[in-house]
N, C-alpha and C positions, 0 to 999 in steps of 0.2 A: 801688580798686586791687587788691583780692585776686582779682578775676576776670581780671586780666591776667597773673598770675604762676602758673607751673606748677612742680611738683616732679616730677622725672624719676628713676626708680629703674632699676636694672639697666644702668647705663652702663658700657661697656667701659673698663677701667682705662687702656688705651692712647689713649683719646680726647683730642684737643686741644680747646681752647676754639674755635678756628676751625672744626673739623669739626662740633662740637656746634651752633654758631650757623648754619653752612651748612645742616645738616639741618633745623633748625627754621625757617630762613628760607624754606623751601618752603611754609610754612603762613601766613606773614605777616611783617610788619616786626618784627624782634627789637630791643628797646631795649637789653637787656644780658643777660648770663648769668653763672652761677658754676658751677664744677665742683669736686667733691670726689671724685676718682677712686679714692682709697683706700677710700671707703665706697660706691663705685659710684652716686653721687648727683649730680644736677645741678639747677639752677634756671634757668628762662628767663622773661624778662619781655617781653611783647609790647606793641606800640603801641596795639592796640585789642582789645576783648573778642572780636570775631568771629574774629580770628586765633588767640587763645588757645583758643577753643572748637574751632576747626578742628584745631589741633594735638592737643588732648586726645582728640578723637574718632579722628583718622586716624593719628597717630604710632604708636600700639600695633599698628596693622595692617601696618606696614612694618618690615622688618628694618633695624637700624642697627648696622653692624659685626657682623653675624650674631647679633644679639640682639633680642629683643622688649622694648621699653621699657615701663615702667609709668608712666603719666602721670596726674597728678591736679592739681586746683587747689590752690594753697597756701591754707591756712587760718591765721588768727592763732592763736597757741598757746592763748589763753583760750577762744575759741569751739570749738576742736578738743577741749579738755578737757571742756567742757560737753557737747558732742555725744557723746563717749565715755561720760561718766557716764550720760547719758540712755539710751544703748544698753544699758549694764550694768544699769541699774534695770529696764528692760523685760524683760530675760532673767531677772532674779532672781524675778519674780512669775509 
């Protein structure tokens, strides 16, 4: 499931859910989305992995409401924490 979900940063605060889903709909079938415009953050869930990969690779290359979006796969909190700890440990040595 985690390879179907993307976290999107730098979302324009005036963005509506319909605009957000329409933009990401160009990359594949969107199951659902959430927006938190106050923090300029959004989440989008795709029907299949290929659509999510396509959006991750190509959405940052396009302007959305005059902004470059930052798009990454969503990671469960625990695996993200472990990954960050490993990166920190490597830098410490």
